[in-house]
A tleap script that builds the chain and sets N, CA, C and O, in Angstrom:
source leaprc.protein.ff14SB
mol = sequence {
  NMET ALA LYS ARG TYR ASN PRO ASN LYS CYS
  LYS ILE ASN ARG ASN TYR THR VAL SER ASP
  ILE ALA LYS LEU TYR GLY VAL HIE LYS ASN
  THR VAL LYS ASN TRP ILE LYS ARG GLY LEU
  LYS LYS ILE ASP ASN HIE ARG PRO TYR LEU
  ILE LEU GLY SER GLU LEU ARG GLU PHE LEU
  LYS ASP LEU ARG THR ILE ASN LYS ARG PRO
  CYS GLU PHE GLY GLU ILE TYR CYS PHE CYS
  CYS ASN SER ALA ARG GLU PRO LEU GLN GLU
  SER ILE GLU PHE GLU PRO TYR ASN LEU SER
  LEU PHE VAL LEU LYS GLY ARG CYS ASN ILE
  CYS ASN SER LEU MET ASN LYS TYR GLN ARG
  LEU GLU ASP LEU ALA ARG LEU GLN ARG TYR
  PHE ALA VAL ILE LEU PRO LEU GLN GLN LYS
  ARG LEU CSER
}
set mol.1.N position { 81.099 125.475 152.785 }
set mol.1.CA position { 81.125 124.975 154.138 }
set mol.1.C position { 80.254 125.882 154.998 }
set mol.1.O position { 80.300 127.107 154.882 }
set mol.2.N position { 79.472 125.266 155.849 }
set mol.2.CA position { 78.568 126.026 156.702 }
set mol.2.C position { 79.346 126.767 157.776 }
set mol.2.O position { 80.378 126.303 158.263 }
set mol.3.N position { 78.823 127.925 158.126 }
set mol.3.CA position { 79.449 128.727 159.168 }
set mol.3.C position { 78.994 128.238 160.530 }
set mol.3.O position { 77.890 127.711 160.670 }
set mol.4.N position { 79.831 128.408 161.518 }
set mol.4.CA position { 79.436 128.076 162.883 }
set mol.4.C position { 79.068 129.374 163.584 }
set mol.4.O position { 79.926 130.222 163.832 }
set mol.5.N position { 77.803 129.520 163.896 }
set mol.5.CA position { 77.292 130.746 164.480 }
set mol.5.C position { 77.409 130.683 165.996 }
set mol.5.O position { 77.181 129.638 166.606 }
set mol.6.N position { 77.764 131.810 166.595 }
set mol.6.CA position { 77.940 131.887 168.038 }
set mol.6.C position { 76.573 131.918 168.717 }
set mol.6.O position { 75.835 132.889 168.554 }
set mol.7.N position { 76.218 130.875 169.477 }
set mol.7.CA position { 74.905 130.869 170.118 }
set mol.7.C position { 74.772 131.898 171.231 }
set mol.7.O position { 73.657 132.276 171.589 }
set mol.8.N position { 75.880 132.352 171.779 }
set mol.8.CA position { 75.819 133.316 172.876 }
set mol.8.C position { 75.578 134.746 172.403 }
set mol.8.O position { 75.468 135.659 173.221 }
set mol.9.N position { 75.497 134.943 171.105 }
set mol.9.CA position { 75.254 136.275 170.563 }
set mol.9.C position { 73.811 136.731 170.792 }
set mol.9.O position { 73.539 137.930 170.862 }
set mol.10.N position { 72.907 135.792 170.907 }
set mol.10.CA position { 71.499 136.157 171.108 }
set mol.10.C position { 71.167 136.160 172.597 }
set mol.10.O position { 71.753 135.411 173.380 }
set mol.11.N position { 70.229 137.005 172.970 }
set mol.11.CA position { 69.777 137.118 174.358 }
set mol.11.C position { 68.644 136.115 174.587 }
set mol.11.O position { 67.712 136.029 173.786 }
set mol.12.N position { 68.729 135.362 175.681 }
set mol.12.CA position { 67.737 134.301 175.887 }
set mol.12.C position { 66.383 134.835 176.340 }
set mol.12.O position { 65.377 134.142 176.193 }
set mol.13.N position { 66.333 136.024 176.876 }
set mol.13.CA position { 65.067 136.584 177.361 }
set mol.13.C position { 64.420 137.530 176.363 }
set mol.13.O position { 63.565 138.333 176.736 }
set mol.14.N position { 64.814 137.445 175.103 }
set mol.14.CA position { 64.300 138.362 174.103 }
set mol.14.C position { 63.615 137.583 172.986 }
set mol.14.O position { 63.974 136.437 172.718 }
set mol.15.N position { 62.641 138.194 172.339 }
set mol.15.CA position { 61.995 137.609 171.170 }
set mol.15.C position { 62.604 138.230 169.923 }
set mol.15.O position { 62.889 139.428 169.893 }
set mol.16.N position { 62.800 137.419 168.903 }
set mol.16.CA position { 63.421 137.882 167.667 }
set mol.16.C position { 62.497 137.609 166.488 }
set mol.16.O position { 61.790 136.601 166.452 }
set mol.17.N position { 62.516 138.526 165.524 }
set mol.17.CA position { 61.869 138.270 164.242 }
set mol.17.C position { 62.919 137.689 163.307 }
set mol.17.O position { 64.105 137.644 163.633 }
set mol.18.N position { 62.466 137.247 162.146 }
set mol.18.CA position { 63.387 136.669 161.164 }
set mol.18.C position { 64.421 137.704 160.737 }
set mol.18.O position { 65.603 137.384 160.613 }
set mol.19.N position { 63.987 138.936 160.515 }
set mol.19.CA position { 64.933 139.972 160.086 }
set mol.19.C position { 65.902 140.348 161.210 }
set mol.19.O position { 67.056 140.682 160.941 }
set mol.20.N position { 65.443 140.298 162.474 }
set mol.20.CA position { 66.349 140.572 163.600 }
set mol.20.C position { 67.478 139.545 163.657 }
set mol.20.O position { 68.642 139.895 163.850 }
set mol.21.N position { 67.118 138.275 163.485 }
set mol.21.CA position { 68.124 137.207 163.523 }
set mol.21.C position { 69.078 137.345 162.349 }
set mol.21.O position { 70.283 137.136 162.489 }
set mol.22.N position { 68.530 137.700 161.182 }
set mol.22.CA position { 69.375 137.864 159.996 }
set mol.22.C position { 70.393 138.981 160.209 }
set mol.22.O position { 71.554 138.835 159.826 }
set mol.23.N position { 69.978 140.087 160.809 }
set mol.23.CA position { 70.911 141.186 161.094 }
set mol.23.C position { 71.928 140.794 162.156 }
set mol.23.O position { 73.109 141.119 162.040 }
set mol.24.N position { 71.469 140.096 163.189 }
set mol.24.CA position { 72.338 139.719 164.298 }
set mol.24.C position { 73.483 138.819 163.842 }
set mol.24.O position { 74.620 138.992 164.282 }
set mol.25.N position { 73.191 137.865 162.968 }
set mol.25.CA position { 74.209 136.909 162.531 }
set mol.25.C position { 74.781 137.203 161.151 }
set mol.25.O position { 75.656 136.477 160.680 }
set mol.26.N position { 74.301 138.253 160.500 }
set mol.26.CA position { 74.848 138.628 159.200 }
set mol.26.C position { 74.531 137.621 158.108 }
set mol.26.O position { 75.369 137.340 157.251 }
set mol.27.N position { 73.325 137.080 158.140 }
set mol.27.CA position { 72.898 136.116 157.131 }
set mol.27.C position { 71.659 136.658 156.426 }
set mol.27.O position { 71.075 137.655 156.849 }
set mol.28.N position { 71.273 135.994 155.355 }
set mol.28.CA position { 70.072 136.381 154.621 }
set mol.28.C position { 68.837 135.866 155.363 }
set mol.28.O position { 68.917 134.903 156.126 }
set mol.29.N position { 67.703 136.514 155.130 }
set mol.29.CA position { 66.458 136.091 155.778 }
set mol.29.C position { 66.078 134.663 155.391 }
set mol.29.O position { 65.499 133.928 156.191 }
set mol.30.N position { 66.408 134.277 154.163 }
set mol.30.CA position { 66.089 132.916 153.719 }
set mol.30.C position { 66.862 131.870 154.517 }
set mol.30.O position { 66.379 130.754 154.704 }
set mol.31.N position { 68.053 132.221 154.987 }
set mol.31.CA position { 68.812 131.307 155.835 }
set mol.31.C position { 68.056 131.049 157.125 }
set mol.31.O position { 67.965 129.907 157.577 }
set mol.32.N position { 67.517 132.098 157.717 }
set mol.32.CA position { 66.749 131.947 158.959 }
set mol.32.C position { 65.477 131.146 158.687 }
set mol.32.O position { 65.079 130.326 159.515 }
set mol.33.N position { 64.838 131.370 157.549 }
set mol.33.CA position { 63.645 130.591 157.200 }
set mol.33.C position { 63.992 129.118 157.003 }
set mol.33.O position { 63.196 128.242 157.341 }
set mol.34.N position { 65.170 128.846 156.460 }
set mol.34.CA position { 65.617 127.453 156.341 }
set mol.34.C position { 65.856 126.838 157.716 }
set mol.34.O position { 65.586 125.655 157.919 }
set mol.35.N position { 66.357 127.628 158.655 }
set mol.35.CA position { 66.524 127.139 160.029 }
set mol.35.C position { 65.166 126.759 160.620 }
set mol.35.O position { 65.050 125.761 161.331 }
set mol.36.N position { 64.145 127.559 160.324 }
set mol.36.CA position { 62.799 127.260 160.823 }
set mol.36.C position { 62.310 125.946 160.223 }
set mol.36.O position { 61.694 125.140 160.921 }
set mol.37.N position { 62.577 125.723 158.941 }
set mol.37.CA position { 62.197 124.460 158.305 }
set mol.37.C position { 62.958 123.282 158.907 }
set mol.37.O position { 62.441 122.167 158.967 }
set mol.38.N position { 64.198 123.538 159.354 }
set mol.38.CA position { 65.024 122.470 159.934 }
set mol.38.C position { 64.721 122.216 161.403 }
set mol.38.O position { 65.280 121.286 161.985 }
set mol.39.N position { 63.852 123.013 162.022 }
set mol.39.CA position { 63.458 122.714 163.389 }
set mol.39.C position { 63.521 123.855 164.381 }
set mol.39.O position { 63.212 123.646 165.554 }
set mol.40.N position { 63.904 125.049 163.967 }
set mol.40.CA position { 63.881 126.196 164.873 }
set mol.40.C position { 62.425 126.523 165.189 }
set mol.40.O position { 61.626 126.756 164.282 }
set mol.41.N position { 62.083 126.540 166.473 }
set mol.41.CA position { 60.686 126.687 166.881 }
set mol.41.C position { 60.260 128.150 166.899 }
set mol.41.O position { 60.981 129.029 167.372 }
set mol.42.N position { 59.045 128.382 166.357 }
set mol.42.CA position { 58.435 129.712 166.386 }
set mol.42.C position { 57.464 129.761 167.560 }
set mol.42.O position { 57.018 128.722 168.047 }
set mol.43.N position { 57.137 130.975 168.013 }
set mol.43.CA position { 56.162 131.123 169.102 }
set mol.43.C position { 54.771 130.735 168.612 }
set mol.43.O position { 54.067 129.984 169.287 }
set mol.44.N position { 54.365 131.240 167.437 }
set mol.44.CA position { 53.079 130.887 166.848 }
set mol.44.C position { 53.211 130.961 165.332 }
set mol.44.O position { 54.285 131.266 164.813 }
set mol.45.N position { 52.129 130.684 164.628 }
set mol.45.CA position { 52.182 130.663 163.169 }
set mol.45.C position { 51.759 131.978 162.533 }
set mol.45.O position { 51.541 132.032 161.323 }
set mol.46.N position { 51.641 133.033 163.318 }
set mol.46.CA position { 51.252 134.334 162.782 }
set mol.46.C position { 52.495 135.118 162.383 }
set mol.46.O position { 53.553 135.014 163.004 }
set mol.47.N position { 52.328 135.907 161.324 }
set mol.47.CA position { 53.449 136.733 160.876 }
set mol.47.C position { 53.409 138.073 161.559 }
set mol.47.O position { 52.309 138.544 161.847 }
set mol.48.N position { 54.483 138.708 161.836 }
set mol.48.CA position { 55.861 138.241 161.650 }
set mol.48.C position { 56.184 137.130 162.644 }
set mol.48.O position { 55.772 137.172 163.804 }
set mol.49.N position { 56.931 136.133 162.165 }
set mol.49.CA position { 57.302 135.016 163.027 }
set mol.49.C position { 58.175 135.513 164.167 }
set mol.49.O position { 59.139 136.249 163.954 }
set mol.50.N position { 57.826 135.101 165.381 }
set mol.50.CA position { 58.627 135.445 166.552 }
set mol.50.C position { 59.304 134.186 167.078 }
set mol.50.O position { 58.696 133.118 167.151 }
set mol.51.N position { 60.557 134.333 167.438 }
set mol.51.CA position { 61.359 133.207 167.915 }
set mol.51.C position { 61.956 133.598 169.255 }
set mol.51.O position { 62.536 134.674 169.395 }
set mol.52.N position { 61.812 132.725 170.232 }
set mol.52.CA position { 62.402 132.973 171.545 }
set mol.52.C position { 63.922 132.891 171.455 }
set mol.52.O position { 64.468 132.046 170.744 }
set mol.53.N position { 64.588 133.765 172.173 }
set mol.53.CA position { 66.043 133.754 172.181 }
set mol.53.C position { 66.610 132.461 172.733 }
set mol.53.O position { 67.645 131.987 172.265 }
set mol.54.N position { 65.940 131.882 173.730 }
set mol.54.CA position { 66.416 130.616 174.301 }
set mol.54.C position { 66.304 129.481 173.286 }
set mol.54.O position { 67.178 128.616 173.230 }
set mol.55.N position { 65.230 129.476 172.476 }
set mol.55.CA position { 65.076 128.457 171.430 }
set mol.55.C position { 66.143 128.627 170.348 }
set mol.55.O position { 66.702 127.648 169.854 }
set mol.56.N position { 66.416 129.878 169.990 }
set mol.56.CA position { 67.443 130.153 168.988 }
set mol.56.C position { 68.807 129.679 169.474 }
set mol.56.O position { 69.567 129.075 168.716 }
set mol.57.N position { 69.113 129.951 170.728 }
set mol.57.CA position { 70.406 129.542 171.284 }
set mol.57.C position { 70.549 128.017 171.281 }
set mol.57.O position { 71.594 127.493 170.897 }
set mol.58.N position { 69.509 127.313 171.704 }
set mol.58.CA position { 69.565 125.845 171.722 }
set mol.58.C position { 69.700 125.284 170.308 }
set mol.58.O position { 70.442 124.328 170.086 }
set mol.59.N position { 68.985 125.877 169.354 }
set mol.59.CA position { 69.064 125.418 167.972 }
set mol.59.C position { 70.475 125.598 167.424 }
set mol.59.O position { 70.999 124.700 166.765 }
set mol.60.N position { 71.095 126.744 167.687 }
set mol.60.CA position { 72.442 126.991 167.176 }
set mol.60.C position { 73.473 126.100 167.867 }
set mol.60.O position { 74.452 125.695 167.240 }
set mol.61.N position { 73.270 125.791 169.141 }
set mol.61.CA position { 74.163 124.840 169.820 }
set mol.61.C position { 74.049 123.461 169.196 }
set mol.61.O position { 75.050 122.771 169.005 }
set mol.62.N position { 72.819 123.061 168.878 }
set mol.62.CA position { 72.616 121.766 168.233 }
set mol.62.C position { 73.245 121.735 166.845 }
set mol.62.O position { 73.809 120.717 166.443 }
set mol.63.N position { 73.152 122.848 166.106 }
set mol.63.CA position { 73.784 122.921 164.787 }
set mol.63.C position { 75.286 122.704 164.883 }
set mol.63.O position { 75.880 122.064 164.015 }
set mol.64.N position { 75.895 123.228 165.925 }
set mol.64.CA position { 77.341 123.074 166.101 }
set mol.64.C position { 77.721 121.627 166.365 }
set mol.64.O position { 78.751 121.159 165.879 }
set mol.65.N position { 76.906 120.916 167.127 }
set mol.65.CA position { 77.270 119.552 167.508 }
set mol.65.C position { 76.880 118.510 166.470 }
set mol.65.O position { 77.416 117.402 166.488 }
set mol.66.N position { 75.961 118.836 165.566 }
set mol.66.CA position { 75.518 117.859 164.566 }
set mol.66.C position { 76.678 117.411 163.683 }
set mol.66.O position { 76.811 116.219 163.407 }
set mol.67.N position { 77.511 118.333 163.238 }
set mol.67.CA position { 78.554 118.016 162.272 }
set mol.67.C position { 79.867 117.578 162.898 }
set mol.67.O position { 80.829 117.321 162.174 }
set mol.68.N position { 79.937 117.483 164.214 }
set mol.68.CA position { 81.189 117.074 164.847 }
set mol.68.C position { 81.340 115.564 164.759 }
set mol.68.O position { 80.390 114.813 164.981 }
set mol.69.N position { 82.550 115.137 164.430 }
set mol.69.CA position { 82.872 113.717 164.374 }
set mol.69.C position { 84.152 113.491 165.166 }
set mol.69.O position { 85.244 113.636 164.617 }
set mol.70.N position { 84.042 113.141 166.437 }
set mol.70.CA position { 85.248 112.987 167.249 }
set mol.70.C position { 86.074 111.785 166.811 }
set mol.70.O position { 85.538 110.766 166.375 }
set mol.71.N position { 87.376 111.926 166.935 }
set mol.71.CA position { 88.308 110.861 166.570 }
set mol.71.C position { 88.674 110.048 167.806 }
set mol.71.O position { 88.787 110.592 168.904 }
set mol.72.N position { 88.858 108.758 167.622 }
set mol.72.CA position { 89.375 107.902 168.682 }
set mol.72.C position { 90.877 108.131 168.793 }
set mol.72.O position { 91.475 108.819 167.966 }
set mol.73.N position { 91.482 107.541 169.835 }
set mol.73.CA position { 92.924 107.684 169.994 }
set mol.73.C position { 93.616 106.976 168.827 }
set mol.73.O position { 93.307 105.826 168.514 }
set mol.74.N position { 94.546 107.670 168.194 }
set mol.74.CA position { 95.274 107.105 167.063 }
set mol.74.C position { 94.623 107.356 165.722 }
set mol.74.O position { 95.137 106.911 164.697 }
set mol.75.N position { 93.507 108.056 165.704 }
set mol.75.CA position { 92.843 108.378 164.450 }
set mol.75.C position { 93.008 109.858 164.144 }
set mol.75.O position { 93.140 110.685 165.047 }
set mol.76.N position { 92.999 110.173 162.859 }
set mol.76.CA position { 93.068 111.551 162.384 }
set mol.76.C position { 91.909 111.736 161.414 }
set mol.76.O position { 91.577 110.821 160.661 }
set mol.77.N position { 91.297 112.907 161.428 }
set mol.77.CA position { 90.168 113.172 160.543 }
set mol.77.C position { 90.668 113.420 159.132 }
set mol.77.O position { 91.528 114.274 158.912 }
set mol.78.N position { 90.133 112.676 158.177 }
set mol.78.CA position { 90.478 112.845 156.763 }
set mol.78.C position { 89.405 113.713 156.108 }
set mol.78.O position { 88.225 113.363 156.119 }
set mol.79.N position { 89.818 114.844 155.539 }
set mol.79.CA position { 88.864 115.762 154.927 }
set mol.79.C position { 88.385 115.274 153.565 }
set mol.79.O position { 87.332 115.706 153.098 }
set mol.80.N position { 89.126 114.395 152.926 }
set mol.80.CA position { 88.662 113.844 151.652 }
set mol.80.C position { 87.598 112.770 151.874 }
set mol.80.O position { 86.582 112.748 151.178 }
set mol.81.N position { 87.827 111.886 152.836 }
set mol.81.CA position { 86.871 110.812 153.140 }
set mol.81.C position { 85.733 111.285 154.043 }
set mol.81.O position { 84.702 110.618 154.138 }
set mol.82.N position { 85.908 112.423 154.703 }
set mol.82.CA position { 84.946 112.959 155.673 }
set mol.82.C position { 84.665 111.988 156.816 }
set mol.82.O position { 83.522 111.824 157.241 }
set mol.83.N position { 85.718 111.354 157.302 }
set mol.83.CA position { 85.578 110.471 158.461 }
set mol.83.C position { 86.934 110.309 159.132 }
set mol.83.O position { 87.967 110.668 158.567 }
set mol.84.N position { 86.918 109.767 160.341 }
set mol.84.CA position { 88.156 109.534 161.082 }
set mol.84.C position { 88.808 108.258 160.563 }
set mol.84.O position { 88.152 107.224 160.441 }
set mol.85.N position { 90.091 108.335 160.262 }
set mol.85.CA position { 90.830 107.192 159.717 }
set mol.85.C position { 92.161 107.043 160.433 }
set mol.85.O position { 92.695 108.004 160.987 }
set mol.86.N position { 92.684 105.833 160.414 }
set mol.86.CA position { 94.035 105.612 160.916 }
set mol.86.C position { 95.011 105.932 159.791 }
set mol.86.O position { 94.775 105.553 158.644 }
set mol.87.N position { 96.094 106.620 160.101 }
set mol.87.CA position { 97.072 106.936 159.057 }
set mol.87.C position { 97.934 105.723 158.721 }
set mol.87.O position { 98.030 104.775 159.501 }
set mol.88.N position { 98.553 105.770 157.553 }
set mol.88.CA position { 99.505 104.726 157.172 }
set mol.88.C position { 100.690 104.759 158.125 }
set mol.88.O position { 101.185 105.835 158.460 }
set mol.89.N position { 101.147 103.597 158.565 }
set mol.89.CA position { 102.223 103.523 159.553 }
set mol.89.C position { 103.512 104.163 159.044 }
set mol.89.O position { 104.216 104.819 159.810 }
set mol.90.N position { 103.828 103.983 157.772 }
set mol.90.CA position { 105.103 104.495 157.252 }
set mol.90.C position { 105.077 105.993 156.958 }
set mol.90.O position { 106.119 106.578 156.661 }
set mol.91.N position { 103.907 106.619 157.037 }
set mol.91.CA position { 103.813 108.039 156.691 }
set mol.91.C position { 103.720 108.954 157.912 }
set mol.91.O position { 103.575 110.165 157.744 }
set mol.92.N position { 103.796 108.431 159.109 }
set mol.92.CA position { 103.554 109.219 160.317 }
set mol.92.C position { 104.772 110.052 160.680 }
set mol.92.O position { 105.899 109.556 160.697 }
set mol.93.N position { 104.528 111.336 160.973 }
set mol.93.CA position { 105.580 112.259 161.403 }
set mol.93.C position { 105.080 113.045 162.610 }
set mol.93.O position { 103.892 113.348 162.724 }
set mol.94.N position { 106.003 113.367 163.502 }
set mol.94.CA position { 105.716 114.226 164.645 }
set mol.94.C position { 106.490 115.519 164.446 }
set mol.94.O position { 107.714 115.486 164.321 }
set mol.95.N position { 105.806 116.653 164.412 }
set mol.95.CA position { 106.473 117.947 164.265 }
set mol.95.C position { 106.101 118.842 165.438 }
set mol.95.O position { 104.921 118.946 165.775 }
set mol.96.N position { 107.081 119.495 166.073 }
set mol.96.CA position { 106.743 120.392 167.188 }
set mol.96.C position { 105.982 121.618 166.690 }
set mol.96.O position { 106.269 122.152 165.619 }
set mol.97.N position { 105.011 122.052 167.485 }
set mol.97.CA position { 104.246 123.249 167.145 }
set mol.97.C position { 104.593 124.381 168.103 }
set mol.97.O position { 104.952 125.475 167.668 }
set mol.98.N position { 104.489 124.128 169.396 }
set mol.98.CA position { 104.922 125.074 170.424 }
set mol.98.C position { 105.359 124.257 171.637 }
set mol.98.O position { 105.605 123.058 171.508 }
set mol.99.N position { 105.458 124.871 172.796 }
set mol.99.CA position { 105.969 124.157 173.968 }
set mol.99.C position { 105.003 123.106 174.510 }
set mol.99.O position { 105.429 122.207 175.235 }
set mol.100.N position { 103.743 123.195 174.185 }
set mol.100.CA position { 102.792 122.239 174.738 }
set mol.100.C position { 102.087 121.383 173.689 }
set mol.100.O position { 101.362 120.454 174.046 }
set mol.101.N position { 102.282 121.674 172.405 }
set mol.101.CA position { 101.600 120.938 171.341 }
set mol.101.C position { 102.581 120.457 170.282 }
set mol.101.O position { 103.659 121.025 170.108 }
set mol.102.N position { 102.187 119.400 169.579 }
set mol.102.CA position { 102.904 118.979 168.385 }
set mol.102.C position { 101.873 118.594 167.335 }
set mol.102.O position { 100.698 118.399 167.645 }
set mol.103.N position { 102.327 118.488 166.086 }
set mol.103.CA position { 101.442 118.140 164.987 }
set mol.103.C position { 101.738 116.703 164.580 }
set mol.103.O position { 102.880 116.351 164.282 }
set mol.104.N position { 100.711 115.890 164.571 }
set mol.104.CA position { 100.810 114.522 164.090 }
set mol.104.C position { 100.376 114.535 162.633 }
set mol.104.O position { 99.231 114.864 162.326 }
set mol.105.N position { 101.290 114.179 161.734 }
set mol.105.CA position { 100.997 114.198 160.301 }
set mol.105.C position { 101.068 112.782 159.766 }
set mol.105.O position { 101.881 111.971 160.209 }
set mol.106.N position { 100.216 112.505 158.820 }
set mol.106.CA position { 100.216 111.195 158.198 }
set mol.106.C position { 99.358 111.207 156.949 }
set mol.106.O position { 98.723 112.210 156.621 }
set mol.107.N position { 99.349 110.082 156.258 }
set mol.107.CA position { 98.536 109.935 155.052 }
set mol.107.C position { 97.401 108.956 155.331 }
set mol.107.O position { 97.569 107.974 156.054 }
set mol.108.N position { 96.250 109.245 154.748 }
set mol.108.CA position { 95.069 108.406 154.926 }
set mol.108.C position { 95.327 107.023 154.322 }
set mol.108.O position { 95.919 106.910 153.249 }
set mol.109.N position { 94.880 105.973 155.017 }
set mol.109.CA position { 95.104 104.623 154.503 }
set mol.109.C position { 94.111 104.250 153.402 }
set mol.109.O position { 94.268 103.203 152.773 }
set mol.110.N position { 93.099 105.073 153.156 }
set mol.110.CA position { 92.123 104.808 152.101 }
set mol.110.C position { 92.424 105.630 150.843 }
set mol.110.O position { 92.589 105.072 149.758 }
set mol.111.N position { 92.495 106.964 150.993 }
set mol.111.CA position { 92.637 107.839 149.820 }
set mol.111.C position { 94.034 108.443 149.686 }
set mol.111.O position { 94.303 109.146 148.713 }
set mol.112.N position { 94.920 108.187 150.634 }
set mol.112.CA position { 96.315 108.633 150.599 }
set mol.112.C position { 96.461 110.158 150.632 }
set mol.112.O position { 97.474 110.685 150.172 }
set mol.113.N position { 95.477 110.866 151.164 }
set mol.113.CA position { 95.599 112.322 151.284 }
set mol.113.C position { 96.248 112.672 152.619 }
set mol.113.O position { 96.233 111.875 153.557 }
set mol.114.N position { 96.820 113.878 152.694 }
set mol.114.CA position { 97.526 114.319 153.893 }
set mol.114.C position { 96.533 114.665 154.999 }
set mol.114.O position { 95.516 115.312 154.753 }
set mol.115.N position { 96.842 114.223 156.230 }
set mol.115.CA position { 95.996 114.498 157.392 }
set mol.115.C position { 96.868 115.089 158.489 }
set mol.115.O position { 98.024 114.695 158.641 }
set mol.116.N position { 96.326 116.032 159.256 }
set mol.116.CA position { 97.031 116.668 160.372 }
set mol.116.C position { 96.151 116.619 161.606 }
set mol.116.O position { 94.925 116.680 161.520 }
set mol.117.N position { 96.809 116.507 162.768 }
set mol.117.CA position { 96.083 116.576 164.031 }
set mol.117.C position { 97.013 117.151 165.082 }
set mol.117.O position { 98.158 116.718 165.219 }
set mol.118.N position { 96.513 118.129 165.823 }
set mol.118.CA position { 97.289 118.719 166.910 }
set mol.118.C position { 97.079 117.885 168.166 }
set mol.118.O position { 95.946 117.567 168.529 }
set mol.119.N position { 98.168 117.537 168.818 }
set mol.119.CA position { 98.128 116.714 170.026 }
set mol.119.C position { 98.905 117.396 171.142 }
set mol.119.O position { 99.756 118.248 170.886 }
set mol.120.N position { 98.608 117.016 172.383 }
set mol.120.CA position { 99.360 117.516 173.529 }
set mol.120.C position { 100.654 116.731 173.669 }
set mol.120.O position { 100.731 115.568 173.272 }
set mol.121.N position { 101.665 117.370 174.233 }
set mol.121.CA position { 102.947 116.698 174.435 }
set mol.121.C position { 102.827 115.520 175.394 }
set mol.121.O position { 103.613 114.576 175.307 }
set mol.122.N position { 101.854 115.558 176.310 }
set mol.122.CA position { 101.670 114.451 177.242 }
set mol.122.C position { 101.299 113.159 176.514 }
set mol.122.O position { 101.553 112.069 177.026 }
set mol.123.N position { 100.701 113.271 175.328 }
set mol.123.CA position { 100.274 112.093 174.573 }
set mol.123.C position { 101.373 111.518 173.689 }
set mol.123.O position { 101.160 110.495 173.037 }
set mol.124.N position { 102.539 112.151 173.651 }
set mol.124.CA position { 103.589 111.745 172.719 }
set mol.124.C position { 104.068 110.322 172.976 }
set mol.124.O position { 104.162 109.531 172.037 }
set mol.125.N position { 104.371 109.982 174.215 }
set mol.125.CA position { 104.892 108.643 174.513 }
set mol.125.C position { 103.859 107.571 174.169 }
set mol.125.O position { 104.202 106.527 173.615 }
set mol.126.N position { 102.624 107.828 174.493 }
set mol.126.CA position { 101.557 106.867 174.188 }
set mol.126.C position { 101.372 106.705 172.678 }
set mol.126.O position { 101.167 105.592 172.193 }
set mol.127.N position { 101.445 107.812 171.936 }
set mol.127.CA position { 101.318 107.744 170.480 }
set mol.127.C position { 102.501 107.025 169.847 }
set mol.127.O position { 102.331 106.290 168.874 }
set mol.128.N position { 103.707 107.231 170.393 }
set mol.128.CA position { 104.876 106.549 169.844 }
set mol.128.C position { 104.750 105.041 170.019 }
set mol.128.O position { 105.147 104.281 169.135 }
set mol.129.N position { 104.203 104.600 171.146 }
set mol.129.CA position { 103.986 103.163 171.336 }
set mol.129.C position { 102.891 102.660 170.399 }
set mol.129.O position { 102.988 101.562 169.851 }
set mol.130.N position { 101.860 103.463 170.221 }
set mol.130.CA position { 100.729 103.061 169.385 }
set mol.130.C position { 101.137 102.952 167.919 }
set mol.130.O position { 100.762 102.000 167.236 }
set mol.131.N position { 101.901 103.924 167.439 }
set mol.131.CA position { 102.301 103.946 166.039 }
set mol.131.C position { 103.672 103.341 165.797 }
set mol.131.O position { 104.069 103.184 164.643 }
set mol.132.N position { 104.406 102.997 166.841 }
set mol.132.CA position { 105.746 102.419 166.735 }
set mol.132.C position { 106.666 103.309 165.900 }
set mol.132.O position { 107.382 102.827 165.023 }
set mol.133.N position { 106.640 104.594 166.179 }
set mol.133.CA position { 107.483 105.556 165.478 }
set mol.133.C position { 108.535 106.065 166.444 }
set mol.133.O position { 108.228 106.405 167.587 }
set mol.134.N position { 109.773 106.118 165.984 }
set mol.134.CA position { 110.876 106.604 166.803 }
set mol.134.C position { 111.316 107.941 166.233 }
set mol.134.O position { 111.420 108.098 165.016 }
set mol.135.N position { 111.577 108.909 167.113 }
set mol.135.CA position { 112.066 110.208 166.660 }
set mol.135.C position { 113.466 110.045 166.083 }
set mol.135.O position { 114.189 109.147 166.515 }
set mol.136.N position { 113.878 110.868 165.133 }
set mol.136.CA position { 115.224 110.785 164.569 }
set mol.136.C position { 116.297 110.958 165.643 }
set mol.136.O position { 116.032 111.527 166.702 }
set mol.137.N position { 117.515 110.463 165.370 }
set mol.137.CA position { 118.600 110.485 166.350 }
set mol.137.C position { 118.949 111.893 166.797 }
set mol.137.O position { 119.197 112.113 167.983 }
set mol.138.N position { 118.975 112.850 165.884 }
set mol.138.CA position { 119.328 114.213 166.262 }
set mol.138.C position { 118.205 114.882 167.042 }
set mol.138.O position { 118.406 115.940 167.637 }
set mol.139.N position { 117.048 114.285 167.042 }
set mol.139.CA position { 115.904 114.871 167.732 }
set mol.139.C position { 115.515 113.943 168.891 }
set mol.139.O position { 114.617 113.112 168.757 }
set mol.140.N position { 116.198 114.095 170.019 }
set mol.140.CA position { 115.962 113.239 171.178 }
set mol.140.C position { 114.592 113.493 171.800 }
set mol.140.O position { 113.965 112.575 172.329 }
set mol.141.N position { 114.137 114.725 171.734 }
set mol.141.CA position { 112.814 115.063 172.237 }
set mol.141.C position { 112.149 116.009 171.249 }
set mol.141.O position { 112.787 116.531 170.335 }
set mol.142.N position { 110.893 116.213 171.448 }
set mol.142.CA position { 110.123 116.979 170.475 }
set mol.142.C position { 110.340 118.471 170.598 }
set mol.142.O position { 110.395 119.157 169.578 }
set mol.143.N position { 110.467 119.007 171.812 }
set mol.143.CA position { 110.587 120.459 171.966 }
set mol.143.C position { 112.028 120.894 172.046 }
set mol.143.O position { 112.306 122.086 172.177 }
savepdb mol mol.pdb
quit
């Protein structure tokens, strides 16, 4: 799994070489060269390659957003299918996590693998109507 690099670690008013970026983020130089092949802009084509800090920051921000797949209301991300899926109605459970969050658990309707999603307590009533799930009798409320 790819690492998510902090774009704020680099200074936007500074120029970086490939080895500087590799040291800054703790990666191999070939990783930085692969970033250049994937679209990280260089100042010119002369060696050593110089990269603007602002370009590096924008590239790393874009890397973070490329792999995000937001879920719609009532969907949970399935790690086996690598997409957002609706859980099976009979497998849905609500478990308290802390005073402001709960865990929505269910099974994928395609591959039957376990899926989890953290939700706010404010969404509980809406989710119960959406999934038609009633809390057990001894558990009148979630917290």
